[in-house]
C-alpha positions as CSV (number, residue, x, y, z in Angstrom):
1,M,22.8,-12.2,6.2
2,Y,22.8,-10.5,2.8
3,S,24.9,-7.5,1.8
4,A,23.1,-4.3,0.9
5,A,23.6,-5.1,-2.8
6,E,22.2,-8.6,-2.4
7,S,19.2,-7.4,-0.4
8,S,18.5,-4.8,-3.1
9,K,18.7,-7.3,-5.9
10,I,16.4,-9.8,-4.1
11,R,13.8,-7.1,-3.5
12,Q,14.1,-5.8,-7.1
13,D,13.7,-9.4,-8.4
14,F,10.6,-9.8,-6.2
15,W,9.0,-6.5,-7.4
16,T,9.8,-7.4,-11.0
17,T,8.1,-10.8,-10.5
18,F,5.1,-9.1,-8.9
19,G,4.9,-6.6,-11.7
20,Q,4.9,-9.3,-14.3
21,Y,2.2,-11.2,-12.4
22,M,0.0,-8.1,-12.1
23,K,0.7,-6.8,-15.7
24,P,-2.4,-8.3,-17.3
25,V,-4.7,-7.0,-14.5
26,P,-6.4,-3.7,-15.5
27,S,-7.2,-1.0,-13.1
28,A,-10.8,-0.6,-11.8
29,Q,-11.3,2.0,-14.7
30,G,-9.9,-0.5,-17.3
31,Y,-6.5,1.1,-17.7
32,R,-3.0,-0.4,-17.7
33,I,-1.3,0.4,-14.4
34,N,2.0,0.0,-12.7
35,W,0.7,-1.8,-9.6
36,Q,4.0,-2.0,-7.7
37,N,4.4,1.8,-8.0
38,Y,0.8,2.9,-7.7
39,K,0.1,6.6,-8.2
40,T,-2.9,7.9,-6.3
41,G,-2.8,11.3,-8.2
42,V,-3.3,13.1,-4.9
43,K,-0.3,14.8,-3.3
44,D,0.9,13.3,0.0
45,V,-1.4,10.2,-0.3
46,Y,0.4,7.0,-1.2
47,F,-0.5,3.3,-1.5
48,R,2.5,1.5,0.0
49,M,3.5,-2.1,-0.2
50,K,6.4,-3.2,1.9
51,T,8.3,-6.5,1.9
52,E,10.7,-7.2,4.8
53,R,12.4,-10.2,6.4
54,D,9.6,-10.9,8.9
55,F,6.5,-9.1,7.6
56,I,4.7,-7.9,4.5
57,S,2.4,-4.8,4.6
58,I,0.1,-2.9,2.3
59,G,-1.6,0.3,3.1
60,I,-2.5,3.9,2.6
61,E,0.1,6.4,3.9
62,I,-0.7,10.1,4.4
63,C,2.5,12.1,4.5
64,H,1.5,15.7,4.6
65,K,4.1,17.8,6.4
66,D,1.4,19.8,8.2
67,D,0.1,17.6,11.1
68,E,-3.4,19.3,11.0
69,L,-3.8,18.8,7.2
70,Q,-2.5,15.2,7.6
71,Q,-5.2,14.7,10.3
72,L,-7.8,16.2,7.9
73,Y,-6.9,13.7,5.2
74,F,-7.0,10.9,7.8
75,E,-10.4,12.0,9.0
76,Q,-11.7,12.1,5.4
77,F,-10.6,8.4,5.1
78,V,-12.4,7.7,8.4
79,E,-15.6,9.0,6.7
80,F,-15.1,6.3,4.0
81,R,-14.1,3.6,6.4
82,K,-17.1,1.4,5.8
83,L,-16.7,1.6,2.0
84,L,-13.0,0.8,2.3
85,E,-13.5,-2.2,4.6
86,A,-16.4,-3.4,2.4
87,E,-14.1,-3.3,-0.7
88,L,-11.3,-5.0,1.2
89,E,-13.6,-7.5,2.9
90,E,-11.6,-7.1,6.1
91,P,-10.7,-4.5,8.8
92,W,-7.3,-2.7,8.6
93,D,-5.3,-1.0,11.3
94,W,-5.8,2.8,11.5
95,Q,-2.9,4.9,12.9
96,L,-2.9,8.6,13.1
97,H,0.4,10.5,13.5
98,Q,3.0,7.7,13.7
99,F,6.7,8.0,13.0
100,D,8.0,6.3,9.9
101,D,11.5,4.8,9.5
102,L,13.0,8.2,8.8
103,G,11.4,9.8,11.9
104,K,8.7,11.7,9.9
105,V,5.1,11.9,11.1
106,V,2.8,9.9,8.9
107,S,-0.7,8.5,9.2
108,R,-1.4,5.0,8.0
109,I,-4.3,2.7,7.2
110,Q,-2.7,-0.7,6.7
111,K,-2.8,-4.5,6.8
112,V,0.3,-6.4,8.0
113,K,1.0,-10.1,7.6
114,I,3.8,-11.5,9.8
115,R,6.0,-14.5,9.1
116,L,6.5,-13.9,5.4
117,N,10.0,-13.2,4.2
118,V,10.8,-11.6,0.9
119,F,14.3,-13.1,1.1
120,D,12.8,-16.6,0.9
121,Q,11.6,-17.3,-2.6
122,N,9.3,-20.0,-1.3
123,D,7.3,-17.2,0.4
124,W,6.8,-15.3,-2.8
125,P,3.6,-17.0,-3.9
126,A,2.1,-16.3,-0.4
127,I,3.3,-12.7,-0.6
128,I,1.8,-12.1,-4.0
129,S,-1.4,-13.8,-2.8
130,F,-1.5,-11.4,0.1
131,L,-0.7,-8.2,-1.9
132,K,-2.7,-8.8,-5.1
133,P,-6.3,-8.8,-3.9
134,R,-5.6,-5.9,-1.6
135,I,-4.0,-3.6,-4.1
136,I,-6.8,-4.4,-6.5
137,A,-9.4,-3.6,-3.8
138,L,-7.6,-0.4,-2.9
139,D,-7.7,0.6,-6.6
140,A,-11.4,-0.1,-6.8
141,F,-12.0,1.9,-3.6
142,W,-9.9,4.8,-4.8
143,A,-11.6,5.0,-8.2
144,N,-14.8,5.8,-6.3
145,I,-13.6,8.2,-3.6
146,K,-10.6,10.0,-5.1
147,P,-12.7,13.0,-6.1
148,A,-13.4,13.7,-2.4
149,F,-9.6,14.1,-1.9
150,E,-8.9,16.3,-4.9
151,D,-10.5,19.3,-3.3
152,L,-8.7,19.1,0.0
């Protein structure tokens, strides 16, 4: 087991490594981007990448405090589901109104890979190989559909 400080340091080292690996990759619009802290530019819509002891995940998280508005955003993504899955080249899990780690209601569209451990540096290449094409695909998808969310 790792102390909280050790766990934090390992995660920080991973995200620094991931950021260095992704640094030369431009966004879909040709700009430099901070991939590990992706900004969607739309309030309450986030692209989240998680690295844990027994799984890795990447996804879209809708965090609007109003459940009805959160559902409206989710339904808007449903309208673009075929475009998203075509860009990702795989289906993702769609979850409306789930509880996050803090007990808040969120909606997620995500892909989870089990049996990868951020605390094992030997897994880092596999973790990066899992996250990289998906965050790039999310960016390409977002570049096309973001305007539909700016008016909500």
